[in-house]
C-alpha positions as CSV (number, residue, x, y, z in Angstrom):
1,M,-0.1,0.0,0.2
2,H,2.9,2.4,0.8
3,I,4.4,2.0,-2.6
4,L,0.8,2.2,-4.3
5,A,0.4,5.5,-2.4
6,D,3.7,6.7,-3.6
7,V,2.9,6.1,-7.3
8,I,-0.5,8.2,-6.6
9,V,1.5,11.0,-5.1
10,L,4.1,10.9,-8.1
11,L,1.4,10.9,-10.9
12,A,-0.8,13.5,-9.2
13,A,2.3,16.0,-8.5
14,G,3.7,15.2,-12.2
15,V,0.7,15.7,-14.1
16,S,-0.8,18.7,-12.4
17,V,2.7,20.7,-12.1
18,V,3.9,19.8,-15.3
19,A,0.7,20.6,-16.9
20,L,0.8,24.1,-15.3
21,F,4.6,24.7,-16.3
22,Q,3.8,23.7,-19.8
23,W,0.8,26.3,-20.1
24,L,3.0,28.9,-18.7
25,G,5.5,28.1,-21.4
26,F,8.4,27.0,-19.1
27,G,8.5,23.7,-20.4
28,A,8.2,20.0,-18.7
29,V,11.7,19.8,-17.3
30,L,11.0,22.4,-14.9
31,G,7.9,21.1,-14.0
32,Y,9.3,18.1,-12.8
33,L,11.8,19.4,-10.9
34,V,9.3,21.4,-9.0
35,A,6.9,18.7,-8.5
36,G,9.6,16.5,-7.2
37,S,10.8,19.5,-4.8
38,L,7.5,19.7,-3.4
39,I,6.7,16.3,-2.8
40,G,10.2,15.4,-1.4
41,P,11.5,15.2,2.0
42,Y,12.8,18.9,2.1
43,A,9.2,20.1,1.3
44,F,5.9,18.6,2.2
45,G,7.5,15.3,2.8
46,F,4.9,13.1,1.0
47,I,7.7,10.8,-0.4
48,T,10.7,10.1,1.6
49,E,12.4,7.1,0.3
50,T,13.8,8.2,-3.5
51,E,16.1,5.3,-4.2
52,I,13.6,3.6,-6.3
53,I,12.6,6.5,-7.9
54,T,16.2,7.5,-8.5
55,L,17.3,4.0,-9.9
56,L,14.4,4.2,-12.4
57,G,15.1,7.5,-13.6
58,E,18.7,6.5,-14.4
59,Y,17.0,4.3,-17.1
60,G,14.9,7.3,-18.3
61,V,18.4,9.0,-19.1
62,V,19.2,5.8,-20.9
63,F,16.2,5.9,-23.1
64,L,16.5,9.8,-23.9
65,L,20.2,9.2,-24.8
66,F,19.0,6.3,-27.1
67,I,16.2,8.4,-28.8
68,I,19.0,11.1,-29.5
69,G,20.9,8.7,-30.9
70,L,18.1,7.7,-33.3
71,E,17.6,11.4,-34.2
72,L,21.4,11.6,-35.3
73,P,21.7,9.5,-38.5
74,L,25.0,9.9,-40.0
75,E,23.5,12.0,-43.0
76,R,22.2,14.5,-40.9
77,I,25.7,14.7,-39.1
78,R,27.2,15.1,-42.6
79,V,25.1,17.7,-43.6
80,M,25.4,19.8,-40.7
81,R,29.1,19.2,-40.0
82,G,29.9,22.7,-40.4
83,P,27.5,24.0,-37.3
84,I,28.1,20.8,-35.2
85,F,31.8,20.3,-35.5
86,G,32.8,24.1,-35.9
87,L,30.5,26.0,-33.9
88,G,29.2,23.4,-31.5
89,L,32.7,21.8,-30.6
90,L,34.1,25.2,-30.3
91,Q,31.5,26.2,-27.9
92,I,31.7,23.1,-25.6
93,L,35.4,23.4,-25.3
94,A,35.7,27.3,-24.9
95,T,32.9,27.2,-22.5
96,G,33.7,24.1,-20.5
97,L,37.6,25.3,-20.2
98,L,36.7,28.8,-18.9
99,I,34.1,27.1,-16.2
100,F,36.9,24.6,-15.3
101,L,39.4,27.4,-14.9
102,I,36.9,29.4,-12.7
103,A,36.1,26.4,-10.5
104,L,40.0,25.7,-10.1
105,W,40.4,29.5,-9.0
106,F,37.6,28.7,-6.3
107,D,39.6,25.8,-5.0
108,F,37.6,23.0,-6.2
109,P,39.6,19.5,-7.2
110,V,40.7,19.1,-10.8
111,E,38.2,16.1,-11.1
112,T,35.3,18.2,-9.7
113,A,36.2,21.4,-11.7
114,L,36.2,19.0,-14.8
115,L,32.7,17.8,-14.1
116,I,31.4,21.3,-13.2
117,G,32.8,22.5,-16.6
118,A,31.4,19.8,-18.7
119,A,28.0,20.1,-17.0
120,L,27.5,23.9,-17.2
121,S,29.0,24.0,-20.8
122,L,25.7,22.2,-22.1
123,S,22.4,24.1,-23.1
124,S,18.8,23.1,-22.8
125,T,17.6,21.6,-25.8
126,A,14.1,21.6,-25.0
127,V,14.0,25.2,-23.9
128,V,15.7,26.6,-27.1
129,L,14.1,24.4,-29.8
130,A,10.6,25.4,-28.3
131,L,11.3,28.8,-28.4
132,L,12.9,28.6,-32.0
133,S,9.8,26.6,-33.1
134,D,7.3,29.0,-31.5
135,Q,8.8,31.9,-33.2
136,G,9.4,30.2,-36.7
137,R,12.9,30.6,-36.7
138,L,14.3,27.3,-36.9
139,T,15.3,27.6,-40.6
140,T,16.8,30.9,-40.5
141,H,20.7,31.4,-40.1
142,M,20.9,31.7,-36.6
143,G,18.4,29.0,-35.8
144,R,20.5,26.6,-37.9
145,S,23.5,27.6,-36.3
146,V,21.9,27.0,-32.6
147,F,20.7,23.8,-33.8
148,G,23.8,22.6,-34.8
149,V,25.5,23.7,-31.5
150,L,22.4,21.7,-29.5
151,L,23.0,18.8,-31.8
152,M,27.0,18.6,-30.7
153,Q,26.0,18.9,-27.4
154,D,23.7,16.1,-27.3
155,L,26.4,14.2,-29.1
156,A,28.7,14.9,-26.3
157,V,26.6,14.0,-23.5
158,G,27.0,10.1,-23.9
159,P,31.1,10.5,-23.8
160,L,30.9,13.0,-21.0
161,L,28.9,10.7,-19.1
162,A,31.4,7.8,-19.8
163,V,34.4,10.0,-18.6
164,V,32.5,11.1,-15.6
165,V,31.7,7.5,-14.6
166,A,35.2,6.5,-15.3
167,V,36.9,9.0,-13.3
168,G,34.7,8.3,-10.5
169,V,35.6,4.5,-10.5
170,G,39.3,5.1,-11.5
171,G,42.4,4.9,-9.0
172,G,45.3,5.9,-11.0
173,S,46.3,9.5,-12.4
174,L,43.7,11.8,-14.1
175,A,45.3,11.6,-17.2
176,A,45.6,7.9,-17.3
177,T,41.9,7.6,-16.3
178,L,40.9,9.8,-19.2
179,G,43.2,8.0,-21.5
180,M,41.9,4.5,-20.8
181,A,38.4,6.1,-20.9
182,G,39.2,7.2,-24.5
183,I,40.6,3.9,-25.4
184,K,37.2,2.2,-24.1
185,M,34.9,4.5,-25.9
186,I,36.6,4.2,-29.4
187,A,36.6,0.0,-28.6
188,A,32.8,0.4,-28.0
189,I,32.2,2.6,-30.9
190,V,33.9,0.4,-33.2
191,I,32.2,-2.8,-31.8
192,I,28.8,-1.2,-31.6
193,L,28.6,0.5,-34.7
194,G,30.9,-1.7,-36.7
195,L,29.8,-5.1,-35.8
196,G,26.5,-4.1,-34.8
197,R,25.8,-2.6,-38.3
198,W,26.8,-5.8,-40.1
199,L,24.6,-8.0,-37.8
200,L,21.6,-5.9,-36.9
201,G,20.1,-5.7,-40.2
202,R,19.8,-9.2,-40.9
203,V,18.4,-9.9,-37.5
204,F,15.9,-6.9,-37.9
205,M,14.8,-8.3,-41.2
206,T,13.9,-12.0,-39.5
207,I,12.1,-10.1,-36.5
208,S,10.0,-7.7,-38.8
209,S,9.0,-10.8,-41.0
210,V,7.2,-12.1,-37.6
211,R,4.6,-9.1,-37.8
212,S,4.6,-8.9,-34.1
213,T,4.6,-5.3,-32.6
214,E,5.6,-7.0,-29.3
215,V,8.3,-8.9,-30.5
216,F,9.7,-5.9,-32.3
217,A,9.5,-4.0,-29.3
218,G,11.0,-6.7,-27.2
219,F,13.7,-6.8,-29.6
220,T,14.5,-3.2,-29.7
221,L,14.9,-3.1,-25.9
222,L,17.3,-6.2,-26.2
223,V,19.4,-4.3,-28.5
224,L,19.5,-1.0,-26.3
225,L,20.2,-2.9,-22.9
226,C,22.8,-5.3,-24.6
227,A,24.8,-2.1,-25.9
228,A,24.3,-0.2,-22.7
229,A,25.4,-3.1,-20.5
230,L,28.4,-3.4,-22.9
231,T,29.6,0.1,-21.9
232,E,28.6,-0.3,-18.2
233,Y,30.5,-3.4,-17.8
234,S,33.4,-1.9,-19.6
235,G,33.8,0.8,-16.9
236,L,31.8,3.5,-18.9
237,S,28.0,4.5,-18.7
238,L,25.0,2.9,-19.6
239,A,23.8,6.1,-21.4
240,F,27.0,5.9,-23.8
241,G,25.9,2.6,-24.9
242,A,22.3,3.7,-25.5
243,L,23.3,6.7,-27.5
244,L,25.6,4.4,-29.6
245,A,22.7,2.3,-30.2
246,G,20.3,4.9,-31.2
247,M,22.9,5.7,-33.8
248,L,23.3,2.6,-35.0
249,L,19.5,2.1,-35.7
250,A,19.3,5.6,-37.1
251,D,20.4,4.6,-40.5
252,T,18.1,1.7,-41.0
253,P,14.6,1.6,-42.2
254,Y,13.5,0.8,-38.7
255,R,14.3,4.0,-36.8
256,H,10.6,5.4,-37.0
257,Q,8.9,2.4,-35.6
258,V,11.9,1.8,-32.9
259,A,11.3,5.3,-31.9
260,A,7.4,4.9,-31.5
261,E,7.8,2.0,-29.6
262,I,10.7,3.4,-27.2
263,L,8.7,6.8,-26.6
264,P,6.6,6.0,-23.9
265,F,9.1,4.3,-21.7
266,R,11.4,7.3,-22.1
267,G,8.9,10.0,-21.1
268,L,7.8,8.1,-18.0
269,L,11.2,7.3,-16.8
270,L,12.7,10.8,-17.7
271,G,10.0,12.4,-15.6
272,L,11.1,10.3,-12.7
273,F,14.5,11.0,-13.1
274,F,14.0,14.9,-13.0
275,M,11.5,14.2,-10.4
276,G,14.1,12.4,-8.3
277,V,16.5,15.3,-8.8
278,G,13.9,17.7,-7.5
279,M,13.3,15.5,-4.3
280,G,16.8,15.8,-3.4
281,I,16.9,19.6,-3.4
282,D,17.2,20.7,0.3
283,I,14.9,24.0,0.4
284,D,16.5,25.3,3.5
285,L,19.9,25.2,1.8
286,V,18.7,26.9,-1.1
287,L,17.3,29.6,0.9
288,L,20.3,29.6,3.0
289,R,22.5,30.2,-0.3
290,S,20.0,32.1,-2.4
291,S,22.9,34.9,-2.9
292,D,25.1,32.4,-4.2
293,I,22.7,31.0,-6.7
294,A,21.7,34.4,-8.0
295,L,25.6,35.4,-8.5
296,L,25.8,31.7,-10.1
297,V,23.1,32.3,-12.5
298,I,24.1,35.8,-13.6
299,S,27.6,34.8,-13.9
300,L,26.7,31.6,-15.8
301,M,24.2,33.2,-18.2
302,T,26.8,36.6,-18.9
303,L,29.9,33.7,-19.7
304,K,28.3,31.6,-21.8
305,A,26.3,34.5,-23.6
306,V,29.4,36.4,-24.2
307,T,31.5,33.3,-25.1
308,M,28.7,32.2,-27.8
309,F,28.6,35.8,-29.1
310,L,32.5,35.9,-29.8
311,I,32.6,32.1,-31.7
312,A,29.6,33.2,-33.6
313,R,31.3,36.1,-34.9
314,L,34.2,34.4,-35.5
315,S,32.3,31.9,-37.4
316,G,30.8,34.5,-39.9
317,L,27.2,35.4,-38.1
318,S,26.2,39.0,-38.3
319,T,26.3,41.0,-34.9
320,V,22.4,40.6,-34.4
321,E,22.5,37.1,-35.0
322,S,25.7,36.3,-32.6
323,A,23.7,38.3,-30.1
324,E,20.9,36.2,-30.2
325,T,23.0,32.9,-30.6
326,G,24.5,33.6,-27.5
327,V,21.2,34.7,-25.5
328,Y,19.8,31.5,-26.9
329,L,22.5,29.2,-25.7
330,S,23.1,31.3,-22.2
331,Q,21.4,28.7,-19.8
332,G,22.3,25.6,-18.4
333,G,20.7,22.5,-19.6
334,E,18.8,19.4,-18.6
335,F,21.9,17.0,-19.0
336,A,23.7,19.3,-16.1
337,F,21.3,17.4,-14.0
338,V,22.2,14.0,-15.6
339,L,26.1,14.6,-15.1
340,L,26.0,16.3,-11.6
341,A,23.9,13.4,-10.6
342,A,26.4,11.1,-12.4
343,G,29.2,13.1,-10.4
344,A,27.5,13.0,-7.2
345,S,27.0,9.2,-7.0
346,S,30.8,8.7,-8.4
347,G,31.6,11.1,-5.3
348,L,33.3,13.8,-7.6
349,V,30.8,16.5,-6.4
350,E,29.5,17.0,-2.8
351,G,25.9,16.9,-2.2
352,P,25.4,20.8,-1.2
353,I,27.5,22.0,-4.0
354,E,25.2,19.8,-6.5
355,Q,22.2,21.4,-5.1
356,V,23.2,24.7,-5.6
357,I,24.3,24.3,-9.2
358,A,21.3,22.3,-9.9
359,V,19.0,25.2,-8.6
360,A,21.1,27.9,-10.7
361,V,20.6,26.0,-14.1
362,A,16.8,25.4,-13.6
363,L,16.8,29.3,-12.8
364,S,18.9,30.0,-15.8
365,M,16.3,27.8,-18.0
366,L,13.4,29.6,-16.5
367,L,15.0,33.2,-17.0
368,T,15.6,32.2,-21.0
369,P,12.6,32.8,-22.6
370,L,12.3,36.1,-20.8
371,F,15.9,37.2,-22.0
372,A,15.1,36.2,-25.3
373,R,12.0,38.4,-25.8
374,A,14.0,41.2,-24.0
375,T,16.8,40.8,-26.5
376,A,14.6,40.6,-29.5
377,F,12.9,43.9,-28.2
378,I,16.2,45.7,-27.8
379,I,17.4,44.6,-31.2
380,A,14.5,45.7,-32.8
381,R,14.4,49.1,-31.2
382,W,18.0,49.6,-32.0
383,E,17.7,48.5,-35.6
384,L,14.8,50.8,-35.6
385,A,16.8,53.8,-34.5
386,T,19.7,53.0,-36.8
387,A,17.4,53.0,-39.6
388,V,17.4,55.9,-42.1
389,D,13.9,57.2,-42.0
390,V,12.5,57.5,-45.5
391,D,11.4,61.3,-45.3
392,A,15.2,61.9,-45.7
393,V,15.7,59.4,-48.6
394,G,14.6,62.0,-51.2
395,E,17.6,64.4,-50.3
396,E,20.0,61.4,-50.1
397,I,19.1,59.9,-53.6
398,G,18.6,63.7,-55.1
399,E,17.5,63.5,-58.8
400,L,18.3,59.5,-59.3
401,K,16.7,58.0,-62.5
402,D,16.6,55.3,-64.6
403,H,17.0,53.2,-61.4
404,I,15.3,50.1,-60.0
405,I,13.3,49.8,-56.8
406,I,13.4,46.8,-54.6
407,I,10.6,45.9,-52.4
408,G,11.8,43.7,-49.5
409,V,15.4,42.9,-48.3
410,G,15.0,39.5,-47.3
411,R,16.9,36.7,-48.8
412,V,15.6,37.0,-52.2
413,G,15.7,41.0,-52.1
414,R,19.4,41.0,-51.1
415,E,20.4,38.7,-54.0
416,V,18.7,40.9,-56.4
417,A,20.6,43.8,-54.9
418,V,23.9,42.3,-55.0
419,R,23.3,41.1,-58.8
420,L,22.3,44.8,-59.6
421,E,25.2,46.1,-57.9
422,D,27.7,43.8,-59.8
423,A,25.9,44.8,-63.1
424,G,26.5,48.4,-62.1
425,R,22.8,49.3,-62.2
426,A,21.4,51.8,-59.9
427,Y,18.9,50.8,-57.3
428,V,16.9,51.7,-54.1
429,S,15.6,49.3,-51.8
430,L,12.9,49.5,-49.0
431,D,11.9,47.2,-46.1
432,L,10.0,47.6,-42.9
433,D,11.7,44.8,-41.0
434,P,14.3,46.7,-38.8
435,H,16.3,43.2,-38.6
436,A,16.5,42.5,-42.2
437,I,17.4,46.2,-42.8
438,A,20.3,45.4,-40.4
439,V,21.3,42.3,-42.2
440,A,21.2,43.7,-45.6
441,R,23.4,46.9,-44.6
442,Q,26.2,44.8,-43.1
443,Q,26.4,43.3,-46.6
444,G,26.9,46.6,-47.8
445,I,23.3,47.0,-49.7
446,S,21.6,50.4,-49.9
447,V,18.4,50.0,-48.0
448,Y,16.0,52.4,-46.5
449,F,13.0,51.7,-43.7
450,G,9.7,52.5,-45.2
451,D,6.3,51.3,-46.1
452,A,6.2,50.6,-49.6
453,T,2.1,50.6,-49.6
454,R,2.0,54.4,-48.8
455,P,2.2,56.4,-52.0
456,E,4.2,59.2,-50.4
457,V,7.1,56.7,-49.5
458,L,7.1,55.4,-53.0
459,D,7.2,59.1,-54.3
460,A,10.4,59.6,-52.0
461,V,12.2,56.9,-53.8
462,G,11.5,58.3,-56.9
463,L,9.2,55.9,-58.4
464,N,8.0,58.5,-61.5
465,R,11.6,58.3,-62.5
466,A,12.3,54.6,-61.8
467,L,13.0,52.1,-64.7
468,A,11.4,49.3,-62.9
469,L,10.2,47.8,-59.9
470,V,10.8,44.4,-58.2
471,I,8.6,43.1,-55.3
472,A,10.7,40.6,-53.4
473,I,8.7,40.1,-49.9
474,D,7.3,37.0,-48.8
475,D,3.7,38.0,-48.2
476,P,1.2,37.2,-51.1
477,H,-1.2,39.6,-49.9
478,R,1.1,42.6,-49.4
479,A,2.5,42.0,-52.8
480,V,-0.8,42.2,-54.5
481,Q,-1.5,45.2,-52.5
482,M,1.5,46.8,-53.7
483,M,1.1,45.5,-57.0
484,N,-2.2,47.4,-57.3
485,L,-1.0,50.7,-55.8
486,V,1.9,50.8,-57.9
487,K,-0.1,50.3,-61.3
488,Y,-2.6,52.9,-60.1
489,I,-0.2,55.6,-59.8
490,L,2.0,54.4,-62.9
491,P,0.3,51.8,-65.0
492,D,3.2,51.6,-67.7
493,L,5.9,50.8,-65.0
494,K,7.4,47.6,-65.5
495,V,7.0,45.4,-62.4
496,Y,8.3,41.9,-61.7
497,A,7.2,40.1,-58.7
498,R,8.1,37.2,-56.5
499,A,5.2,34.7,-56.2
500,R,4.6,32.0,-53.8
501,D,3.1,29.4,-56.3
502,A,1.5,29.5,-59.8
503,Q,-1.9,30.7,-58.5
504,H,-0.3,33.7,-56.9
505,A,1.5,34.3,-60.0
506,K,-1.6,34.6,-62.0
507,T,-3.0,37.1,-59.6
508,L,0.1,39.1,-59.6
509,E,0.0,39.0,-63.3
510,R,-3.9,39.8,-63.6
511,A,-2.9,43.0,-61.4
512,G,-0.6,44.0,-64.0
513,A,2.8,42.4,-63.4
514,A,5.4,42.4,-66.2
515,S,6.6,38.9,-65.1
516,T,6.5,36.6,-62.1
517,V,8.7,34.0,-60.7
518,P,7.2,31.5,-58.5
519,E,9.3,30.1,-55.6
520,V,9.7,26.8,-57.4
521,I,12.5,28.2,-59.5
522,P,15.6,30.3,-58.3
523,T,13.6,33.6,-57.6
524,A,16.4,36.3,-56.9
525,T,18.4,35.0,-60.0
526,Q,15.3,35.2,-62.6
527,L,14.2,38.6,-61.0
528,A,17.3,40.2,-61.4
529,D,17.9,38.7,-65.1
530,L,14.4,40.4,-65.9
531,A,15.4,43.6,-64.4
532,L,19.0,43.6,-66.1
533,K,17.2,42.9,-69.6
534,I,15.6,46.7,-69.7
């Protein structure tokens, strides 16, 4: 009856608190941590024996690493190798090294400093991807760069856990322990990914022919646990073997079915892990060390944001994109809890230190959405302030004539401008998006802030003296609106427009477009070619 009561309390707390945190936009991980801390022995004390929950939670981490491996087929890694092994690897090494040196300065042992550096170098995949997805920015240059860094961090978790476990059980020098762990990891990769790839395809084909979901799920668990056991018995971690097992299956036709079978186990057990972490948080200790925690949060987010900003700038991202990348990756991540828990169980970090760092990581995750919104607001205001008002454009361009007006300086508009610039043709471009204006100006493109649906704005950029107008915006409704306005003012002006699809192209042509380019073909190239033929 005691166990049943604990299960009921766990489910009730998990469902209610996590649902609330999801609704507030803070994510499930923070919800589980808070739920665990509330029902744990340091708060209301509904559950006092946490050993079984902690044990089950460790298997949640195993399933999570397996799912991560499934999402990392070699082809994806190859395609994104630049952001992954460039930005991502550099971020982990630079941030981890700085935090390691700071920890040494505070007189932590070398092993503990390494653990803290590794744990705090990682960011929250769950928080960041949710933010980028909600904002529709995953496919932007900045979004792809951030995603590449997060993929590298996910890849690094398995090896980092293996190193933590190896150092925890190792009795020799640190260098010898790390060297032996590296040899074991290479051997595990060769055996699991090499021999397993050769053997697994044949066995899975036989298992699939049985047409039994129960047998398929059972065999998937067998593969996962065998790989995890191999690395566990070799002195590494269960999770490292699970990551390799996932990567082994990622390049097979069975990966989607495997993910579907594993997902329920992963979600439930991982929730237990984070609730177990929450139960171990001493509320009195947190209140006593609140000033230290606040200082750690501020220092961590500042250090990671500045470091990532510098790395992003060196890699070629714009100032604005680098600033946003730094803010998005400034928090600690869910895997910090995993590494800290492994370090605590291996004796590498003391319980109070682990709890202070864990709470600081949780708070940094909680603050990230707020900081991201504040950063976006500041950037927008700054870009708006630095944009040239269209009222002054008339004086700047003077009596410019036979020029081409470009509406929109997104990806397509910028390429049109570059092509015209290379051909020596005069042009003027307009946009309402401060971010797009800033990016275009960093590329040397002449662009002004202004609404092209206002006649006075078009008059300021010399519409009546222009040779042609190019509509390059990605907004079908506004494109038609602009087309109608321009044709009303100057019926004979040649207008070339970017079209969303064939139907949109027909609408623009009926409105008077001289020619349209649907997005199924190289839009910017054809728009520029059409304008250059005049």
